[in-house]
VMD Tcl script that draws the C-alpha trace (Angstrom):
set ca {
  {35.19 -10.18 -6.83}
  {31.59 -11.37 -7.08}
  {30.23 -8.79 -9.52}
  {28.10 -7.29 -6.75}
  {30.49 -4.33 -6.52}
  {28.71 -2.86 -9.57}
  {25.34 -2.83 -7.79}
  {24.07 -0.10 -5.45}
  {23.24 -2.54 -2.69}
  {21.49 -1.36 0.46}
  {20.88 -3.40 3.60}
  {17.71 -2.25 5.35}
  {18.74 -3.58 8.74}
  {20.96 -2.33 11.53}
  {21.71 -5.83 12.82}
  {25.47 -6.35 13.04}
  {24.95 -10.07 12.43}
  {23.13 -9.56 9.12}
  {25.73 -6.97 8.15}
  {28.47 -9.50 8.83}
  {26.70 -12.18 6.77}
  {26.25 -9.87 3.80}
  {29.92 -8.86 3.98}
  {30.87 -12.44 3.13}
  {29.37 -12.20 -0.36}
  {29.09 -8.47 -1.14}
  {32.28 -6.38 -1.19}
  {30.43 -3.09 -0.90}
  {27.02 -2.06 0.36}
  {25.31 0.62 2.36}
  {23.36 0.23 5.58}
  {20.28 2.40 6.03}
  {18.28 2.15 9.23}
  {14.61 1.41 8.49}
  {12.09 3.42 10.48}
  {9.57 0.64 11.08}
  {7.30 -0.18 14.02}
  {8.28 -3.74 14.97}
  {5.40 -4.32 17.37}
  {3.75 -7.71 16.68}
  {0.13 -7.63 15.58}
  {-2.56 -9.41 17.59}
  {-2.17 -13.20 17.30}
  {0.61 -12.83 14.73}
  {2.69 -15.97 14.24}
  {6.48 -15.63 14.60}
  {7.20 -16.56 10.97}
  {4.54 -14.15 9.71}
  {6.04 -11.36 11.79}
  {9.51 -11.96 10.33}
  {8.13 -11.82 6.78}
  {6.07 -8.69 7.43}
  {8.95 -6.81 9.01}
  {11.45 -7.79 6.30}
  {9.01 -6.49 3.69}
  {8.25 -3.31 5.66}
  {11.94 -2.54 6.17}
  {12.73 -3.04 2.49}
  {9.84 -0.81 1.41}
  {10.73 1.93 3.92}
  {14.36 2.12 2.81}
  {13.58 1.76 -0.92}
  {11.64 5.02 -0.71}
  {14.86 6.70 0.47}
  {17.18 5.00 -2.03}
  {15.68 5.15 -5.54}
  {17.40 2.88 -8.03}
  {19.11 0.78 -5.39}
  {18.67 -2.92 -4.76}
  {17.33 -3.04 -1.21}
  {17.51 -6.06 1.07}
  {15.12 -6.04 4.00}
  {15.67 -8.68 6.65}
  {14.33 -9.64 10.05}
  {14.62 -12.50 12.49}
  {12.08 -13.60 15.09}
  {12.61 -16.13 17.88}
  {9.86 -18.70 18.33}
  {9.29 -20.60 21.57}
  {6.45 -23.08 21.15}
  {4.70 -20.82 18.66}
  {5.07 -17.68 20.79}
  {7.22 -14.70 19.84}
  {10.28 -14.04 21.97}
  {10.77 -10.30 21.67}
  {14.05 -8.50 22.33}
  {14.47 -8.55 26.10}
  {15.55 -4.93 26.53}
  {16.89 -5.49 30.03}
  {18.74 -8.06 32.13}
  {15.71 -9.27 34.08}
  {13.68 -10.02 30.94}
  {16.68 -11.74 29.38}
  {17.03 -13.99 32.42}
  {13.31 -14.78 32.33}
  {13.46 -15.70 28.63}
  {16.53 -17.89 29.14}
  {14.84 -19.69 32.03}
  {11.68 -20.25 29.97}
  {13.77 -21.60 27.07}
  {15.89 -23.95 29.16}
  {15.67 -27.52 27.87}
  {13.29 -26.51 25.08}
  {13.69 -25.81 21.37}
  {13.80 -22.20 20.18}
  {13.32 -21.65 16.44}
  {14.68 -18.56 14.73}
  {12.67 -17.50 11.67}
  {14.74 -15.37 9.27}
  {13.01 -13.55 6.42}
  {14.51 -11.63 3.50}
  {12.71 -9.37 1.02}
  {14.55 -8.15 -2.07}
  {13.03 -5.09 -3.67}
  {13.54 -6.01 -7.25}
  {10.08 -7.39 -6.52}
  {6.77 -5.90 -5.44}
  {5.01 -6.21 -2.12}
  {1.85 -8.34 -1.98}
  {0.59 -8.52 1.58}
  {3.22 -10.27 3.70}
  {5.21 -11.52 0.69}
  {7.19 -10.29 -2.31}
  {6.35 -11.21 -5.90}
  {8.57 -10.72 -8.94}
  {7.78 -7.79 -11.20}
  {8.16 -9.71 -14.46}
  {7.19 -13.06 -15.95}
  {9.78 -15.76 -15.40}
  {12.37 -16.61 -18.03}
  {14.36 -19.82 -17.62}
  {18.15 -19.99 -17.90}
  {20.67 -22.80 -17.61}
  {24.03 -21.87 -16.11}
  {26.75 -23.17 -13.82}
  {28.48 -19.81 -13.47}
  {28.84 -19.26 -9.69}
  {28.63 -15.47 -9.75}
  {25.54 -15.49 -11.96}
  {23.88 -18.12 -9.76}
  {24.59 -16.03 -6.67}
  {23.11 -12.94 -8.33}
  {20.03 -14.92 -9.38}
  {19.47 -16.07 -5.81}
  {19.95 -12.54 -4.51}
  {17.47 -11.19 -7.08}
  {19.99 -8.86 -8.68}
  {20.91 -10.56 -11.95}
  {20.51 -8.58 -15.15}
  {19.98 -9.75 -18.73}
  {23.51 -8.64 -19.63}
  {24.96 -10.77 -16.80}
  {23.26 -13.88 -18.18}
  {24.31 -13.19 -21.74}
  {27.93 -12.38 -20.86}
  {28.22 -15.60 -18.82}
  {26.91 -17.70 -21.71}
  {23.73 -18.78 -19.92}
  {21.36 -20.68 -22.21}
  {17.74 -19.53 -22.26}
  {15.19 -22.35 -22.15}
  {11.43 -22.78 -22.25}
  {11.29 -21.15 -25.68}
  {10.66 -24.28 -27.76}
  {8.86 -27.54 -27.14}
  {11.27 -30.05 -25.56}
  {14.26 -27.75 -25.08}
  {14.23 -28.28 -21.29}
  {14.19 -32.07 -21.67}
  {16.97 -31.94 -24.26}
  {19.24 -30.06 -21.84}
  {18.75 -32.33 -18.82}
  {15.50 -31.16 -17.21}
  {13.02 -34.02 -17.78}
  {9.24 -33.73 -17.64}
  {9.13 -34.85 -13.98}
  {12.10 -32.55 -13.29}
  {14.33 -35.06 -11.51}
  {18.00 -34.02 -11.80}
  {16.96 -30.56 -13.03}
  {19.79 -28.91 -11.12}
  {21.12 -26.05 -13.22}
  {18.00 -24.31 -14.55}
  {16.95 -21.07 -12.86}
  {13.84 -18.89 -12.94}
  {14.67 -15.23 -13.43}
  {12.51 -12.10 -13.33}
  {14.01 -9.45 -15.62}
  {12.67 -6.91 -18.07}
  {13.19 -7.50 -21.77}
  {13.48 -11.31 -21.86}
  {11.05 -13.69 -23.53}
  {9.16 -15.49 -20.75}
  {9.21 -19.28 -20.54}
  {6.35 -20.79 -22.51}
  {7.20 -24.47 -22.92}
  {7.51 -25.56 -19.28}
  {5.36 -27.83 -17.13}
  {4.53 -27.52 -13.45}
  {7.31 -29.85 -12.28}
  {10.00 -28.12 -14.34}
  {8.81 -24.72 -13.12}
  {8.92 -25.98 -9.53}
  {12.50 -27.20 -9.94}
  {13.70 -23.96 -11.53}
  {12.09 -21.96 -8.74}
  {13.59 -24.21 -6.09}
  {17.04 -23.74 -7.62}
  {16.51 -19.97 -7.51}
  {15.33 -19.87 -3.89}
  {11.75 -19.09 -4.90}
  {8.37 -20.80 -5.02}
  {5.07 -20.76 -6.86}
  {2.42 -18.49 -5.33}
  {-0.83 -19.82 -4.02}
  {-3.88 -19.00 -6.09}
  {-4.94 -16.41 -3.52}
  {-1.51 -14.75 -3.59}
  {-1.52 -14.67 -7.39}
  {-4.99 -13.12 -7.50}
  {-3.92 -10.42 -5.04}
  {-0.84 -9.62 -7.16}
  {-2.94 -9.41 -10.34}
  {-5.60 -7.03 -9.05}
  {-5.93 -3.89 -11.13}
  {-4.31 -5.25 -14.29}
  {-6.24 -4.02 -17.37}
  {-8.22 -6.86 -18.95}
  {-9.33 -6.45 -22.55}
  {-11.91 -9.24 -22.15}
  {-13.89 -7.03 -19.79}
  {-13.07 -3.57 -21.12}
  {-12.16 -3.27 -24.82}
  {-11.19 0.37 -24.33}
  {-8.02 -0.64 -22.48}
  {-6.02 -3.03 -24.73}
  {-2.78 -2.51 -22.78}
  {-2.02 -6.21 -22.32}
  {-1.02 -8.82 -24.89}
  {-4.33 -10.67 -25.10}
  {-5.21 -10.30 -28.77}
  {-2.07 -11.42 -30.62}
  {-0.56 -14.84 -31.32}
  {2.96 -13.84 -30.32}
  {4.76 -13.76 -26.98}
  {6.38 -10.45 -26.16}
  {9.46 -9.69 -24.02}
  {8.67 -9.06 -20.38}
  {7.59 -5.55 -19.47}
  {7.03 -4.54 -23.10}
  {3.67 -2.93 -22.34}
  {3.98 -0.27 -19.65}
  {0.20 -0.14 -19.17}
  {-0.12 -3.87 -18.44}
  {0.66 -3.43 -14.77}
  {-1.21 -4.43 -11.63}
  {-2.01 -2.22 -8.64}
  {1.15 -3.37 -6.88}
  {3.41 -3.05 -9.92}
  {3.59 -6.61 -11.33}
  {3.67 -6.68 -15.13}
  {1.75 -8.89 -17.59}
  {-0.47 -10.62 -15.04}
  {-3.03 -10.70 -17.87}
  {-2.07 -12.00 -21.30}
  {1.23 -12.93 -22.92}
  {1.73 -16.41 -21.41}
  {-0.05 -18.81 -19.03}
  {0.14 -18.51 -15.24}
  {0.96 -21.26 -12.77}
  {0.15 -21.43 -9.08}
  {1.07 -23.90 -6.35}
  {-2.26 -25.72 -6.05}
  {-3.58 -28.48 -8.27}
  {-7.28 -27.87 -8.86}
  {-9.88 -29.08 -11.40}
  {-9.78 -27.23 -14.70}
  {-12.37 -24.46 -14.93}
  {-15.18 -25.12 -17.40}
  {-17.47 -22.11 -16.97}
  {-15.30 -19.31 -18.37}
  {-15.32 -18.01 -21.90}
  {-12.43 -19.46 -23.97}
  {-9.38 -17.22 -24.30}
  {-6.06 -17.56 -26.03}
  {-3.72 -19.74 -23.97}
  {-1.15 -18.07 -21.77}
  {1.84 -19.84 -20.27}
  {4.14 -18.67 -17.56}
  {5.56 -19.81 -14.28}
  {5.30 -16.95 -11.84}
  {8.56 -16.92 -9.91}
  {8.60 -16.12 -6.21}
}
mol new
graphics top color blue
foreach p $ca { graphics top sphere $p radius 0.5 }
foreach p [lrange $ca 0 end-1] q [lrange $ca 1 end] { graphics top cylinder $p $q radius 0.2 }
display resetview
């Protein structure tokens, strides 16, 4: 038993291969066929198509299965940067095989888990990242699948980190994050987000969890629509005017257009790029968080 039998898991793909793969780790799940137009867009790259379709399939099926954890997945074949579509008939299949003979074909596989929100062609976690140290195999699997819950972490004895200065270093995750193997970034409601974490440590925790930091552009797109007290004092929904850090998702009104919580206030944001520190903005209280993708 993996613990996944307690989750209403839905695979938004009719591929027998993806169904077989999921069967290896999930004892029980449903398959719901996504009604999605899979036609490539003009000049769309193969990898971008795979990501877009995985996201579209997850979103389409999530609307039919409220409360379920939905996995959208797609795979696109890439021959020298060109999309190899499903042949549909014997003649096209022969033509594709002939064109691929002696050459490398890359298969881009994308997965979108809808415990997250859709931001363009990608998925972003709903909640600020909390950091947890664990070696429990079932919990690690559930973290990587995006289905872990706070109770799972607590029952398995996972240790929450990033709450005090130096606690990551003291438990084996140094400042440059070498050998930081067992710390994971988790997006769950009701946990205190990591505050004492640097860029390298955040990167390692995200890597361990199968995630990444967003680019600045991706972060800005995810944050659009979040109420900001600095610009409108009539909407103090976000934690921008207190000295304390609150558990994730505490303020229902502090939500972006796409459904990401606390993109303003509470703790500091991190993105993938290293850029010069801004000097032209009005000073605000510091915020610290590693946004987990």
